[in-house]
N, C-alpha and C positions, 0 to 999 in steps of 0.2 A: 596495493594488496600485500606488500611485504610486511607491513605492520600487522595486518590481520593474520597472516601466516605465522608470524612469530608468536602472536598471542594464542593462536590455536595450538601450536606445538607446546607452548608453556603450560596451557591448561591440561593438555593430554599428559604431559610429564608429571603434573601435580597429582594425577590419579583420578579414579572414577568419581569420588565425592566432589572434588572441585568442579569437574565437568557437569555433574548433575545440578549443582547450585548455580552455575553461570547461565545467565539469560543468553540464549543463542541468537535471538533475532528481535529487534525492535521494528515492528511492521506498522506503518502509518497508511491508512486508506483515505484518499481524498475523492469525494463524490461531487460531480458537477450538478449544480442546481440553477444554472443560468437560464435566461429567458427562452433559450432554444429547447429546454426540457419542459414539456407541458405537464399538467397535473397527472394525467394517466401514466406518463413515462416516469414521473417522480415516484409514483407508487410501485411501478415495476422495478425501479432501482432499490427502494427500501425493502420491499418484500423479497426481491431476488438476493440481496445481500444477507438479509436475516435468514433465509432458508439455506443459503450456502454455508453460513457459519455453524449450522447444526447438522449439516450433511455428514453421514458416517465417515466418508473418506477425508473430509476436512477436519473433523474432530480428531481422527487418528493422526493426521499430519501435524496438527498442533501439539498433540500430547505424546507422540511416538518419537522421542528424541531426548538426548541428555540436555537438561536445562529447559526452562519454560520459554515461551514467546511473549513479549510485551506487545499489546495491541492498542491502537488508538485510531479514531475515525473522526473526520471533519467534512463539512460541506463547504463548497466554494462557488462563487459566481463573480461579482464585481470586485473592484479594487479593494474595498474595505468590508466585503461581505464574506468572511470566513468564520464559520461557526463550529466550535468544537462540540461534537455529539457524544463521543466517548473518550475520556481522558485515558492516559496510559494505564493499562490493566494487565497485570501479570497473569497469564492464562495457565492455570495448573490443573484444571479439571473440566469435565464436560459441563458442569453447572456454571462455570464462569462464562463459557461460550453461550449457553442458554440465556443467561441474564443479559449479555450483550445483544444477542439476537432480539430479545424482547424489547430492549431499549430502542433498537433500530426500527422495529416494527411499529412502535408507538410514536416515532418521530414525526413532528408536525413541521411542515416546510416554513421556513422563516422568510425566505426571499424568493421571488420568482420573476422579477422584472429587470434584473441587472444583466449587463453584458458578460462576456467571457474573458476575465482577467487571469489568464493562466500563469503569467509571470508572477503576479501577486500571490496566487495560490502556492506556487513553488517557494516563494520567499517565506510565506507563512509556515510552510512545512519545514523548511530549514530551521526556523526559529523554534518550532515545536519539538524538533529532535533534541534540542539543547536541554529540554526538560525530561527526556526519556531516561529510564533506568539504564545503568551500564549494561550493554549487550555486546556480543561479539560482532554482530552485523546490524546495519540499519538499512531498511528498504522502504522507499515511498512507492505506493501503489496508487496511481492517480488515474481516474477515469473521466472521460469527457466526450461530447459529441460535436465540438466546434473548435475552430482555431482561435488563437488569441486575437481579440479585437478591442482591447481596452488596456491602456497602460503599457508598461515595459514588457518585452517579450521574454520567452524562456531563456534565450541566450544571455540576456542581461541579468536575469535571476541567477543563472549559474555563475556568472562573472562576479556578482556583488554579494552573494549570500554564501554561507559556509556549507558547501556540499562535499567536502572531502570525506571519503569513506561512506557516502550515502549512494546506494544504488537506486535509480529511478526507473520503475517499470510503468507501463501504461495499459489501459483498456480503452481502445478507440471504438466509439459507437457510431456506426454509419446512419445515414438518413437525413441529417440536418446539414452536413457539409460534405462536399465532394473531396475525395483525396484525403480523408481524415486519417486513415491508417498510415499513409506515407508521411503526413505531417508529424504525427507522433513519433514515427520511426526516425525522422530526420531532425526534429527540433526538441523533442521532449525526453526521450529515454537517455539514460546516462549510466556509465559504470560497466565493469566487466560482466558479461552475461546478461545485460539488460535486454528486455524484450517487450513487444507489444502484443497483447491479446486483442482479437477483433470480434466485435459483435455487429452483424449486418444492420440491425435495428435494435431499439430498446426491447423488442420482443425476445431477443436473444441474450439480454443482459444477464439473466440468472445463470444460464449455462456457462457464459463466458467468465463471469466472476468466480464461479466454482472452479473452472479449469485454471484460472489464473492463480487463485489462492493455493490450489494443490501444487502447482508448479513452484510457487515461491516457498512453500513450506516443506517441499520434498528434501530429504536429507541424504547425504553420503557420509561414509565414515572415513576419517583421516586420523590415523594414530589413536583410535578410540574415541575421537570427538566428532560429533555430527556437524556438518557444514552444509548450508543451503546450496543446491546445485545452481550453477551460474555464478556463484560467488567464491568458488574455490580459487586459491592462489594459483597464478600462472607462472 
């Protein structure tokens, strides 16, 4: 975090204009569409995410801070089933979020019979961050209702893929796997201030993703520059 702190202070010293132009956060959302997610639960995920992105408190959290947020969204399941739904989009207005929400609401599921290759999903995410616009922070927000059961595990992904400077948060969805919250706490989240949001079932997904996004987008002021809470230099 020393590098992030130095960059934050440099931007603050450069003045308000520089801070306003600097992308403050690259936020990547990964949505589980493995076989444990049935068709009704898939709709709950897409509709819940779409509604969260246009909720007033989430719109305010995206737009209320110096510099925009870059947002991207992908779906994941098996080893080679990662599908980009929304490429990196610099969110500068409520209309941007509305367009993204409409895209999510129209999304047709591409895969439904593949296992839970969480390590591969993490590896894909690390590679996708390499294409993100330059932002002060990078956060992966990955949701899922099952433990890794195909291919290399999250620990191997963190060892072999470039995760330096990337915070990994999680939304653990109960119902399909016992102990899923503890699994995500112990095996998946990574970085200072990383956390797990928990939904008891897919019925609670919409409320949980809204809480999670608001927490990730909340800002604090350090020397005139907004920094996401949980990612402040220690």
